[in-house]
C-alpha positions in Angstrom: -17.5 -15.0 13.3 -16.4 -12.6 10.6 -15.2 -14.4 7.4 -11.7 -13.2 6.8 -11.2 -14.9 3.5 -9.4 -12.7 1.0 -8.7 -10.0 3.6 -6.0 -7.4 4.1 -5.2 -6.8 7.8 -4.2 -3.6 9.5 -3.1 -3.3 13.2 -3.5 0.2 14.6 -1.7 1.3 17.8 -3.9 3.2 20.3 -3.3 6.9 19.9 -3.0 6.8 16.1 -6.7 6.9 15.7 -6.6 10.5 17.2 -4.3 11.7 14.5 -6.3 13.2 11.6 -3.6 12.2 9.0 -3.5 8.6 10.3 -7.3 8.5 10.3 -7.5 9.7 6.7 -4.9 7.1 5.7 -6.9 4.2 7.3 -10.2 5.3 5.7 -8.6 5.6 2.2 -6.9 2.2 2.3 -10.3 0.5 2.0 -11.0 2.0 -1.4 -8.6 0.0 -3.7 -9.2 -3.1 -1.6 -13.0 -3.1 -1.9 -12.8 -2.3 -5.6 -10.7 -5.4 -6.0 -13.2 -7.5 -4.0 -11.0 -7.7 -0.9 -12.1 -7.3 2.7 -10.3 -4.9 5.0 -9.8 -6.1 8.6 -8.5 -3.8 11.4 -7.4 -4.5 14.9 -6.5 -2.0 17.7 -3.7 -2.9 20.1 -1.7 -1.2 22.9 1.9 -1.9 21.9 4.3 -3.6 19.6 4.1 -7.0 21.4 0.3 -7.1 20.9 0.8 -6.2 17.3 3.3 -9.0 16.8 0.9 -11.5 18.5 -1.8 -10.4 16.1 0.4 -11.2 13.1 1.2 -14.6 14.5 -2.5 -15.3 15.1 -3.4 -14.3 11.6 -0.7 -16.5 10.1 -1.9 -19.4 12.2 -5.6 -19.2 11.6 -5.3 -18.2 7.9 -7.7 -16.0 5.9 -5.5 -12.9 5.9 -3.8 -12.5 2.6 -1.5 -9.8 3.6 -1.0 -6.9 6.0 -0.3 -3.2 6.0 2.2 -1.9 8.5 2.1 1.7 9.7 5.2 3.7 10.9 7.9 1.2 9.9 11.4 2.0 11.2 14.9 0.8 10.5 15.4 -2.8 11.9 11.6 -3.0 12.6 10.7 -6.2 14.5 7.4 -6.3 12.7 9.1 -6.5 9.3 11.4 -9.2 10.5 8.4 -11.2 11.8 6.3 -10.8 8.7 9.2 -12.1 6.6 9.7 -15.1 9.0 6.1 -16.1 8.8 6.0 -15.5 5.0 3.1 -12.9 5.3 2.9 -10.5 2.3 3.0 -6.9 3.5 3.5 -3.3 2.5 4.7 -0.6 5.0 4.4 3.1 5.5 8.0 4.1 6.1 10.1 7.2 6.4 12.0 8.3 3.3 15.3 8.6 5.0 16.6 5.6 3.0 15.1 3.5 0.3 13.6 0.4 2.2 14.3 -3.1 0.9 10.6 -4.0 1.2 7.4 -2.9 -0.4 6.6 0.6 1.0 5.1 3.9 0.6 7.6 6.4 1.9 6.9 9.7 3.6 9.5 12.5 3.9 8.8 13.5 7.6 10.5 16.9 7.1 8.4 17.9 4.0 5.5 19.3 6.0 8.0 21.5 8.0 9.4 22.8 4.7 6.0 23.6 3.4 5.1 25.4 6.6 8.5 27.3 6.7 8.1 28.4 3.1 4.6 29.7 3.7 5.5 31.5 6.9 8.5 33.1 5.2 6.3 34.4 2.4 3.8 35.8 5.0 6.1 37.4 7.7 4.8 38.1 11.2 6.5 39.5 14.3 6.2 36.1 16.0 5.7 32.5 14.8 4.4 30.5 17.7 3.6 26.8 17.9 1.1 26.3 20.7 0.7 22.7 21.9 -0.7 20.6 24.7 1.4 17.6 23.9 3.8 16.3 26.6 6.3 15.7 23.8 5.8 18.6 21.3 6.0 17.8 17.6 9.7 18.4 16.7 9.0 18.8 13.0 6.8 21.8 13.7 9.3 23.4 16.2 12.2 23.0 13.8 10.5 24.7 10.8 11.9 28.1 10.0 13.5 30.2 7.4 17.1 31.3 7.7 17.6 32.3 11.4 13.8 32.4 12.1 12.3 29.6 14.0 9.0 28.9 15.5 8.7 29.6 19.2 7.1 26.7 21.1 4.6 27.3 23.9 3.9 24.0 25.7 0.8 24.2 28.0 -2.2 22.2 29.0 -4.3 25.4 28.3 -3.7 25.8 24.6 -6.7 28.0 24.1 -5.8 30.3 27.0 -2.3 30.7 25.7 -3.5 31.4 22.2 -5.8 34.2 23.5 -3.0 35.7 25.6 -0.7 35.8 22.6 -3.5 37.1 20.4 -4.3 40.0 22.8 -0.6 41.0 22.7 -0.8 41.2 18.9 -2.0 43.8 16.4 -2.2 44.4 12.7 1.1 46.3 13.1 2.7 43.5 15.1 1.0 40.3 13.9 1.5 36.8 15.1 1.1 33.4 13.3 -0.1 30.6 15.6 0.5 27.0 14.6 -1.6 24.2 16.2 -1.0 20.4 16.1 -4.6 19.7 17.1 -7.5 20.7 14.8 -9.9 20.8 17.8 -7.5 23.2 19.6 -7.3 25.4 16.5 -11.1 25.7 16.2 -11.5 26.4 20.0 -8.7 29.0 19.8 -10.4 30.7 16.8 -13.7 30.9 18.6 -12.1 32.3 21.8 -10.1 34.9 19.8 -13.2 36.0 18.0 -15.1 36.3 21.3 -12.4 38.5 22.7 -12.5 40.7 19.6 -9.0 39.8 18.4 -8.9 40.4 14.6 -8.3 37.2 12.7 -6.2 37.1 10.5 -5.2 40.8 10.7 -3.6 40.5 14.1 -3.4 36.7 14.5 -3.3 34.1 11.8 -4.0 30.4 12.6 -2.5 27.4 10.9 -3.2 23.8 11.7 -0.4 21.2 11.3 -2.8 18.6 9.8 -5.8 19.4 7.6 -9.1 17.7 8.5 -12.9 18.1 8.2 -12.8 19.9 11.5 -10.6 22.6 10.0 -12.6 22.8 6.8 -16.0 23.1 8.6 -15.0 25.7 11.3 -17.0 28.9 11.4 -14.1 30.4 9.5 -12.3 27.6 7.7 -8.8 27.2 9.0 -5.6 27.2 7.0 -3.9 23.9 7.3 -1.2 21.6 5.9 -2.6 18.9 3.7 -0.3 16.0 4.3 -2.2 13.9 1.8 -3.6 11.2 4.1 -6.2 10.1 1.5 -3.6 9.8 -1.2 -1.2 7.8 1.0 -4.0 5.5 2.1 -4.9 4.8 -1.5 -1.3 4.1 -2.4 -1.0 1.7 0.5 -4.2 -0.2 -0.6 -2.9 -0.5 -4.1 0.6 -1.6 -2.9 -1.0 -4.2 -0.6 -2.8 -5.7 -3.6 0.5 -5.9 -5.5 2.2 -7.5 -2.5 -0.2 -10.4 -2.2 0.0 -11.0 -6.0 3.8 -11.1 -5.9 4.0 -8.1 -8.2 7.2 -6.2 -8.3 6.6 -3.1 -6.2 9.3 -0.6 -5.6 9.0 2.0 -2.9 6.7 4.8 -3.9 7.0 8.3 -2.5 4.0 10.0 -1.0 2.9 13.4 -2.4 4.6 16.5 -1.0 2.5 18.3 1.7 1.0 21.7 0.8 -0.5 24.5 2.8 -4.2 25.0 2.0 -4.9 28.6 2.5 -8.3 29.5 4.0 -9.8 32.4 6.0 -7.5 32.4 9.0 -4.3 33.6 7.2 
């Protein structure tokens, strides 16, 4: 059995591990903890009830010095439970209001503002968000400048839709395509190049989240750096402060930025 003495725990809901930002956060949390001689324990669960049961188990068996909570919301049942069982914690929470618990806060609209500012400075005939999600990312679709907004194309064939839009575009009437999946962005880039669609003269590509997939594409893809590594490091440092009863006020995550590469 793994020795969990002097460990920080993190429960990850299924699905989050497919988000490049969440993955970067989780990987970066370990850095400050390992440097301080702490272990980092992760568990994957299906839902909130399973997450709550995990916290109760950790409190009962001991060995977990504190936990990190991802995606905390107002009146969060996980925060209530952790306080009831006297388990030190730090949470990743939205910056809509200053939380009354140790937290690293993220302004959910900041990435949209960064995208909107970039698109406004690089005008195109169309701004199109192409997604395969059943529930499209609202922050992407709401980004805009003035009366301009991003048109949303929701389809299971993201690459096919990107190619169709690309073939309707030209250097005189360019289109900016935004993807929420780095793998879709790379596949669309390859398909557009195979069809001879000029990138970025006729079609520019932007990924909602930066990743190694974007950076290592045949033509590195412009993407929004939402600072997953920095957020993870802040969470790890905050977790250490929480277990040592240090006064830790909510800390704001860095503002997202557009990293310009060869596709814009």
